[in-house]
Residue, then its C-alpha position, 0 to 999 in steps of 0.5 A: m576491496q573493503l566493499y568487495d568484503k562486505d557484499l560476500l559477508s552480507v550475503q553469507e548473512v543472508r544464507e545464515l539467516v534463511e536456514k535459522a528461520k526456516a527452523a523456526q518456521k518448521e517450529l512455528s508449524q507444529k504450534s497451535q492457533r491459540e499458541v501462534d496468537a500469543i506471539v503475535r500479542s506479544i509483538a503487539e504488546a511490545g510495540g505498543r510499550n516501545a512506541r515513544r522511543l523507536a519512533k524518536l529512532a526513526h525520525e532521528e536516523t531517517g529525517f524524515g516526518v514528524e515524530a509524534d506522527k510516527v509514535i501514532k504509526n508505531v501503535f497503529g502497525s503494531l496494537g491496531v494491526y492485532e485489534q483486527i487480525k486477532d481473532m483471524k481463525t489462521i491455523g489449521e482448518l479455516d473452514y467445512d462446508e458439510e453439504k459440499r463435503l469441502r474442507t480448507l486447511a491453511v498452509p504457510v507459505g514458510v520463509i518470506a522476504g520482507l523489503i522495509p522502507s525508509t518512510n515508515p521503518t519501525s511501524t512496518a516492521f512490527y506490522k510485517s511481523e504480525i502479520s507473517v507469524k500470524a499465517g504460520n510464517a517466519i519473515i527476514f527483514s532487509p532495511h532500507p539502508n537509511a533506516r538501518n539502525c532503527i529498524l534493527e532495533t525494532v527487530k531487536v524488541i520484537r525477538q525479545a518478545i517473541a522469546e517471552a511469548g514461548g517462540n523462536e526468535d529467529l521466526v523475524s531477523c533482520i540483515t545487518l549488513p544491507t547490501i544490492q547483493a544482500t537482498d537479491n540474494l535474499m529474494r532469489h533464495p530457494d528457500v525463501s517461498l514470498i517477497l513482501a515487497t514496500g517501497g519504491s517502484a525500482m525495488v517493486r520491480a526487481a521484487y517481481s522480476s526475481g522469479t521469487p513469488a511477490i506482493g508488492v505495491g505501486p506508488g500512490n497519487g490519489p487525487a482528493y475531489i471536493e464535490k459541491t454537496a460537501d462540507l467544505a470545511l471538514a473537507v480542508k480538514r481532512i485534506m490537511d490532516s492527511k497531508t501534513f501526517d508524517n509530512g506526507t510520508i503514507c503513500a495514500s496521502e493526497q497528492s492533487v485536489v479537483c473541484e469544479k471551476d466555480m468552487e475554485e475560490a470558495v476552496r482556495r479560501e478555506m484552503e488558505k484559511q487553514g494553512a495551505y500557501f499558494l505557490t506564486s507562477e515563478q514559485s511554481a515553475k522553481l519548486g516543480k524543478f525542485i521536486l523531479r529529479a532529471n530522470g522524472t523520479m521524486n527528489p528524495a530531498i522533500v521526501g518527509k520534510s516540512a513545508a518551511v523545509i521545502a520551501e529553504l531547499a528551493d530558495i523561495e519564500i513563504p508565509k511564516g506557519a505554511r503548512v501545505l505548498v500548493a501549485k495550480e496545474t493545468g496539465i498531466g505528464r511529463g513536464h507537470p511536476y506537481s501531477n507526480e507523487k510527492l511524499a511530503p506536504i506539496l499540493a496539485f490543485y486542478t479544476a473541472n467544469d463539471f463531475m464529469e469532467a472530474c471524474d476524466l481528469s481523476c482517471e487520467i491523474l492515477h492512470y499517469e502514475g498511481a494506478g490501482h492504489t487509492f483515490i478520495i472522494h468529499t461529498k454527501n451525494p451517494e450517487i456521485v460516490k457510485y459514479f465515480a467508483k464504477r470508474v477510477p483506476a483505483s482499489r481504495v476509494i476514501v469517502n469523507s476521510p483523511g486519504a492517509l489515514g483511510g487508505i491504512g485502515a485506520s480511520t475506516g474499516m479496512i484491513p489495518s495495513l501498511t502495504l497497499g495492494c494496487g492490483a493488476i492494473g498497478g501491476s501488484a499482485t493483489s488489490d487488497n490491503v495486506g493482511p495475514m490471509n494473503l501470506l498462506n495457501r489453502r488447500c483444499v480437501a475435497e470429498g468425492l460427491k458423485e460417480l462418472d455413471e452419475i455425471k454421465k446421466e445428467i449430461p442433457d440430450c442434444g439431439s434436436c440441437r442444431p448449428m445456428n444456420v447463417k440464414d437465421v441472422d438479420l447480417d445487416a440489423v447486426v452490422e447497423e446496430i455495431v455502428k450505432r456502438l462505435r460512433s457513441i463510444 
């Protein structure tokens, strides 16, 4: 009975939050670009001031990651995002083409439902608040229950910052009684215009099936290919830095290392030199049974934990100081647990005969899990980059940079983002690093340029045209060419 009452209370809370957010968004729609920017700046500065305190709260509550790295993520999600979006034109007229007499206006979507994961709770709250308000919207968060308190504290900081900048604090709010019913009610509420979903696959699928337009992201499972011309020590350093950053909780972090067979020993030595531990076949089998649950999904017990903690949980012995656990893998798919996404300092290690086979292998990994997300390559050969970029099913090809930091735009020139679209191949509505421009509609105001009489005059005279006669086509040659192409596939 108590649970039932909690469900009712949470649903009622959602209704009240939506009503307040709708009024706040209507008020925001009357503000100028300068006034909106002032609110966004206030949120960003509050994020910078509270980065350490909120990182500590997140680490203590969730048990995920590294507190110092969460500080960096909080600064990135607030000040880093702000620096990128601060000069964007998002309110009123965006563009006017004088020649075409075409005007483009920005139209906020309205009230957004923001789903927040437990892996990046406080940083995601800052990031989503900034891009939503920047685009003229209000946002209501549904927090992951395991990160409820740190998210609520972050929202409290954000609301105060909004008020200090002269805005309505109800532009950003959060469910305090997180239940499945509350989240479902929020996503399906008729006054919620868009869902911004970051989290597990099941939650993202629920967002897309809610009937409300949604921007969601699929799992990351990015392979990292070390090509022969790469600076090996630097490539390994980048991979190790990325995989140990916040204990691998960023979905763009490397999940597999791929190299050619004649480089295997050199790559392994360098990885071991930098703190990787290659599991024995017995240890690999034992840990493999632990990292996935019976239904094939990632065991939450490994998420954001250090290599030492994971080894202890799986009852295997590893050297003191080991930073990343590496398992030699030969297959992809069910029965090969290391070919899955692992939000922890665990890597699969694959070898290939040449770069073409390495590319095929990387494509197979991504098609199994992580399609449309991220691929990482370390090379000095631009032609190799072009070869992979044309073929890998990824929205982000990160070149000579740590995958985690490169994917979110911290170490690359991409839009700073903690919601990484996977495109149609990954079941996502966008392949972008999601930013303010994804959270507004564009209204075109088009002036007439021609009258019907003018359009009629432009139609070419087709009197001399005639349908193609089959007799004019050499059918034998066509058939021969088709067979030739089929045989070459």
